[in-house]
C-alpha positions in Angstrom: -22.4 -15.5 0.1 -20.6 -14.7 -3.3 -18.9 -11.7 -1.8 -17.4 -13.9 1.0 -16.5 -16.5 -0.6 -14.0 -14.3 -3.5 -13.1 -12.1 -0.3 -12.1 -15.6 1.6 -10.5 -17.0 -1.5 -8.4 -14.2 -2.0 -7.3 -13.6 1.6 -6.4 -16.7 2.8 -4.1 -18.3 1.0 -1.8 -14.8 2.4 -3.2 -15.6 6.1 -2.1 -19.2 5.8 1.6 -18.1 5.1 1.6 -14.8 7.8 0.6 -17.5 10.0 3.7 -20.3 9.3 6.3 -17.2 9.4 4.9 -15.7 12.7 5.3 -19.7 14.0 8.5 -20.0 12.3 9.7 -15.9 14.3 8.8 -17.9 17.8 11.2 -20.9 17.1 13.8 -18.5 15.6 14.1 -15.4 17.8 13.6 -15.7 21.3 12.3 -12.3 21.3 8.9 -13.8 19.7 8.6 -15.5 22.3 6.3 -12.9 24.2 3.5 -10.6 22.9 6.2 -7.6 22.9 8.1 -9.1 20.1 4.5 -9.3 17.5 3.3 -5.8 18.9 7.1 -4.3 17.7 6.6 -6.2 14.8 3.7 -4.7 14.0 4.9 -1.5 14.4 7.3 -1.6 12.1 5.9 -3.0 9.5 2.6 -0.1 10.7 4.3 2.2 7.5 4.0 -0.3 4.9 0.5 -1.6 5.5 -0.7 2.1 5.8 1.5 2.5 2.7 -0.3 -1.0 1.2 -4.3 0.2 1.7 -3.3 3.6 -0.1 -1.6 1.6 -2.9 -4.2 -0.6 -2.9 -6.9 1.5 -3.7 -4.7 2.8 -7.0 -4.2 -1.1 -7.6 -7.3 -2.4 -7.6 -8.6 0.8 -9.9 -6.5 -0.6 -12.4 -3.3 1.9 -11.8 -0.1 2.6 -10.0 1.5 4.8 -7.6 5.3 4.4 -8.2 5.6 7.8 -6.1 4.5 6.5 -2.6 8.6 6.5 -1.4 9.9 9.6 -2.6 6.8 11.6 -1.2 7.4 9.9 2.2 10.6 11.5 1.6 9.4 14.5 0.7 7.4 15.0 3.9 9.8 14.1 6.9 12.0 16.3 5.4 9.5 19.4 5.2 8.1 18.5 8.6 11.8 18.7 10.0 12.8 22.0 8.7 9.0 24.0 9.2 9.1 22.5 13.0 13.0 22.8 13.3 12.3 21.6 17.3 9.3 24.0 18.4 6.2 21.7 19.8 3.7 24.7 18.6 4.4 24.1 15.2 3.3 20.1 15.6 -0.3 20.6 15.6 -0.3 22.6 11.7 3.0 20.8 10.1 0.7 17.8 10.6 -2.0 19.1 8.5 0.1 20.6 5.8 1.9 16.8 5.4 -2.1 15.2 4.8 -2.5 18.5 2.7 0.5 18.1 0.6 0.1 13.8 0.4 -3.9 15.0 -0.8 -2.0 17.6 -3.5 0.3 15.0 -4.5 -2.5 12.2 -5.0 -4.6 14.8 -6.7 -2.1 15.8 -9.1 -1.2 12.3 -9.7 -5.0 11.2 -10.4 -5.4 14.8 -12.0 -2.8 13.5 -15.1 -3.8 10.2 -14.9 -7.5 10.6 -16.1 -7.4 14.1 -17.7 -4.9 14.1 -20.2 -4.8 10.2 -20.4 -0.9 10.0 -19.5 0.0 5.7 -18.2 0.0 6.6 -14.3 2.9 4.2 -14.6 4.4 7.5 -16.3 2.7 9.8 -14.3 3.6 8.7 -11.0 7.7 7.9 -11.8 8.0 11.8 -13.3 6.3 13.0 -9.8 9.1 10.5 -7.8 11.6 12.4 -10.1 10.4 15.5 -9.5 9.6 15.2 -5.5 13.6 13.3 -5.3 15.3 16.2 -7.3 13.2 19.0 -5.1 14.9 17.4 -1.9 17.7 17.4 -3.2 17.7 21.1 -4.2 16.0 21.8 -1.0 18.4 20.0 1.1 21.5 19.3 -0.7 21.3 15.7 0.3 21.3 16.6 3.9 18.4 17.1 5.6 18.3 20.5 7.8 15.5 21.0 10.7 14.4 18.5 13.6 10.8 16.9 14.3 9.9 17.9 17.5 8.7 15.1 20.7 5.3 15.6 19.9 5.5 15.0 16.6 8.0 11.7 17.4 5.2 10.6 19.8 3.0 8.4 17.6 6.0 6.6 15.7 8.4 6.1 18.5 5.9 5.8 22.0 3.1 3.9 23.0 1.0 3.1 26.4 1.2 0.1 28.5 -0.8 -2.8 28.8 -1.3 -5.8 31.5 -0.2 -9.3 29.9 0.7 -7.2 26.7 3.6 -4.7 27.8 4.0 -1.8 25.8 1.3 -1.3 22.5 3.1 1.6 20.1 0.5 4.5 19.6 1.1 3.6 15.8 -0.6 0.1 16.1 -4.2 1.8 17.7 -3.5 4.1 14.4 -2.9 1.4 12.2 -6.3 -0.4 14.1 -8.3 3.0 13.4 -6.7 2.8 9.6 -7.4 -0.5 8.4 -11.3 -0.2 10.2 -11.7 2.2 8.1 -11.0 0.8 5.4 -12.8 -2.1 5.9 -15.9 -0.1 5.5 -14.9 2.4 2.9 -13.9 -1.1 0.8 -17.6 -2.8 1.5 -20.1 0.8 0.5 -20.8 1.2 -3.0 -18.0 3.5 -3.5 -15.1 1.7 -3.2 -17.6 -1.7 -4.5 -17.3 0.4 -7.5 -14.1 1.0 -6.6 -12.6 -2.3 -7.8 -15.4 -2.1 -10.3 -13.3 0.1 -12.5 -10.7 -2.0 -12.2 -12.6 -4.7 -13.8 -14.7 -3.7 -16.5 -14.3 0.4 -17.2 -17.3 0.4 -19.8 -19.3 -1.5 -17.7 -19.4 1.5 -15.0 -19.8 4.1 -17.6 -23.1 2.8 -19.1 -24.1 2.5 -15.7 -23.2 5.8 -14.8 -20.1 6.0 -12.7 -17.2 8.2 -12.6 -15.0 6.4 -13.4 -12.6 9.4 -13.8 -13.4 10.4 -9.9 -13.0 7.3 -8.3 -9.7 6.6 -10.3 -8.4 10.0 -8.4 -10.3 9.4 -5.6 -8.0 6.8 -5.3 -4.4 8.2 -6.0 -5.3 11.0 -3.5 -6.1 8.3 -0.7 -2.7 7.0 -1.7 -1.0 10.3 -1.1 -2.4 10.6 2.4 -1.6 7.3 3.1 2.2 8.2 1.9 1.8 12.0 5.0 0.7 9.0 7.3 3.3 6.7 6.9 5.4 9.3 6.9 4.7 10.9 10.4 5.5 7.2 11.2 8.7 6.8 10.0 9.9 10.6 10.5 9.1 9.4 14.1 10.5 6.0 14.2 13.7 6.6 12.2 14.2 10.6 12.5 14.6 13.1 9.8 16.5 11.1 6.8 16.2 11.8 2.7 16.8 8.1 2.3 14.0 7.1 4.8 11.5 6.9 1.6 13.8 4.4 -0.9 12.9 1.5 -2.1 9.0 1.8 -0.3 7.5 2.6 -3.5 8.4 -1.1 -4.7 8.5 -2.8 -1.2 4.9 -2.2 -1.2 3.3 -2.9 -4.7 5.2 -6.4 -3.6 3.4 -6.1 -0.5 -0.1 -5.7 -2.6 0.6 -8.7 -5.0 2.1 -10.7 -2.3 -1.6 -9.9 -0.8 -3.2 -11.6 -4.1 -4.3 -8.0 -5.5 -4.8 -8.3 -9.1 -1.9 -6.2 -11.3 -4.7 -4.3 -13.3 -7.5 -4.2 -11.5 -10.5 -5.6 -10.9 -10.0 -8.3 -8.3 -8.2 -8.3 -4.6 -8.8 -7.5 -0.8 -8.3 -4.3 1.3 -7.2 -7.1 4.4 -5.4 -9.5 1.7 -3.0 -6.6 1.0 -2.7 -5.5 4.4 -1.4 -9.1 5.1 1.2 -8.5 2.6 2.7 -6.1 4.1 3.1 -7.7 7.6 3.6 -10.7 5.2 6.7 -9.7 4.1 7.8 -7.6 7.4 8.0 -10.5 8.6 9.8 -12.5 5.8 12.7 -10.1 6.3 12.5 -10.1 10.3 12.8 -14.3 9.8 16.0 -13.8 7.3 17.5 -11.5 9.4 17.5 -13.3 12.0 18.2 -16.6 10.1 21.6 -14.5 9.1 20.6 -13.9 5.5 22.1 -11.4 4.0 19.7 -8.5 3.5 20.5 -8.0 -0.2 18.1 -11.2 -0.9 15.4 -8.4 0.4 15.7 -7.0 -2.9 15.5 -10.4 -5.1 13.0 -11.5 -2.8 10.7 -8.4 -3.8 12.0 -9.3 -7.3 11.1 -12.5 -7.6 7.3 -11.8 -6.1 7.4 -9.3 -8.7 7.4 -11.3 -11.7 5.0 -14.4 -10.4 2.4 -11.5 -10.0 2.5 -10.4 -13.4 2.7 -14.3 -14.9 0.1 -15.1 -13.2 -2.3 -12.2 -14.0 -1.0 -12.4 -17.5 -1.7 -16.2 -17.4 -5.6 -15.4 -15.7 -6.0 -13.3 -18.5 -5.1 -15.8 -21.2 -7.5 -18.0 -19.4 -10.2 -15.6 -19.3 -9.8 -14.7 -22.8 -10.0 -18.2 -23.9 -13.1 -19.1 -22.1 -15.0 -16.0 -23.4 -13.8 -16.9 -26.9 -15.0 -20.6 -26.5 -18.2 -19.6 -24.9 -18.9 -17.4 -28.2 -18.0 -20.5 -30.5 -20.0 -22.5 -28.3 -23.2 -20.0 -28.6 -22.3 -20.3 -32.6 -22.7 -23.6 -33.2 -25.6 -23.5 -31.0 -27.5 -20.6 -32.9 -26.9 -22.2 -35.9 -27.8 -25.8 -34.7 -31.4 -24.0 -33.9 -31.7 -22.0 -37.4 -31.5 -25.3 -39.2 
């Protein structure tokens, strides 16, 4: 019962905001008067929602992953160069992308946990390494082309009565959502949250903190690889396809109520935060608000989240100190 209450407490606010935005979209644009409009919204939001799942694993365990945007760009550029329009190369390139994403996550995790370098610094460095490597390899102009088979998941779908065309990206998103929920309900998922909340307690309980945090980074790298497949299929090849995604996904996760610093948050709320952010930007676009406001909105959300986390930490510390003082007084009174 306690776990259910915590899940509801973390998820309900963002779901309420999301519901309000979805209703507002129906009034703001005629496209949202039919299911096809909302399916299109899900299609656009799917890469960010998948990235939010991976980022959630890292943040809830007490870290940050700033490399996902550059990793997405690198994945798309590399895939286009390797495939170069050949349908037969699609399958092995997809497997290579997943392996490369996992490898980048593994490197981030190992440097963070074994060399004890803060994850913020490690992933910021990886961001610069990937950006530089992509520019060096392409000269700023990506070469090659993605095959039609590669782009199918990102831009195509199948017809369903009453709903219209359901994008394959939405189906893939649904599968990943179910997998993420089951993972977080398992022992490994719960321990991952515990690592962010109280690392010392997990160690004393026999938990392998370093392995869990490394696993979180690997999962984040894999989510970036999947997001790259969707973005490559939807938007094509570009050296800027992942620009700004690292900040947008962190904004989405904290909007979902996930505590910066780790230890609290729901994976469902993190995904809802990503969809809420996409719905908000779609609404602003329909209302004719400048796209430059998006960065300002993200900045406000991140600052508010950090302030909230700091206030919560101070409140918790204050409660602990008061409880210790109370215990000391009770012990003194009992001795007298």
